[in-house]
C-alpha positions, 0 to 999 in steps of 0.5 A: 499500500505504501508504494501505491500511496507514494506513487499517486502523491508523486503523480498527483504533485507533478500534475499541472492542474494541481499546481495551478490550483494550489497557486490559484488558492495561495494568490486569492488568499493573499489577495483576500487578507491584503485587501481587507482591513482586518483578518475577520473579514479576510476569512468571511471573504474566503468563506465561499472559496473553501465551501464552494471551490475546493469541493469542486476541484476535489471531486472533478480532479479526483473522478478524472484522475480515477478514469485516466488511471483505469490502464494503471489500476487493471495492471495493479489488479492483475497483481497478487494484491487485494482490491481493497488495498488498491483502492484504499491506496488510491483514496489515501494518495488522492486526499494526501495530495489534495489536501497538501495543496489546500494546506498550502494554498489557503492554509499558509495564508490563514495561519500567516494573517488569521491564526485564531480559533476561526482560522484553524476551524476554516483550515480543519473544515476545508480539509474535511470538505476535500477529503469528503468529496474525494470520497464522493468522486471515488464512488462516482467514478466506480458506479459507471465505466463512462467517464462523461457519465462519471464526471456528469455524476460528480458535478450533479453531486456538487451542485446539489450540495452546494446550491440545490440542497439550500433551496430544498431546505428553504422550501421545506421551511416556508411549507411548515413554518407553522410547526416546530422545525428545529430538530427535523433541520438538525436532521436534514443539515447532517445530510449536507457536509458543506452545510455542516462545515458552514455552520462550524466556521460561522459559529467560531466567527460568531456571526449568526446573522450571516448563517442563513436559514439552514443553520441559524436556528442550530447556534444553540445546538452547535455552539456547544462541545457536544454539538461540535463533536457531533458535527465533526463525527458526522463529517467523519461519517461522510468521508467513511460512508461513500468510501465503503460504498465504493469499495464494495462496488470496487470488489465486485466490478468487472475491470 
């Protein structure tokens, strides 16, 4: 496994797209902090970048990488190696390289300009979002052999998590506004890792007015130690769930 992980990491780090992604994140992050008069405003400006661009690049890049590495994967499968180990090695390599690009591109500027609890929370949530969408990308790529269809599934999932989900939640809020919706909304928010990450970051900034309809009502719950632990646990399940499903599919897949 170590040799496969090392090969994948080195292969991705030499990829021009990943280098461009890292440089773009670094340039945008430095620009945001230098344009604002305080670090809190810079973090707010970076919020959409972390919650929209990072998952998009993670899911699309990982999906394309798996399809482009199909011959390499077939070669590994023909060797006396367990399919589970092969798939987990590819996941670890993708997760490590994309996380490193995020840490250099976004994490370093945040640590330099805003080494606060809010800044650390943004870095942590960005890393979790990166790994979650790589896990989802592996599931999308193993569901179909068609590269275009696999990329389409990834883009649709990204669109759902970043845009469509909040629209559905707002619709439910308006439809059932006469009923107590606090508990159901906590459950609904657990179905979207981006929403959970947004809640955690904005709570640390203590800007509840900007949290939107899907998360402002959870300030008392998620602001506690138990709420933070529960949120991180749910995000870890978002990594493990799609990865476990993709491993099952890959073990039975006819290459």
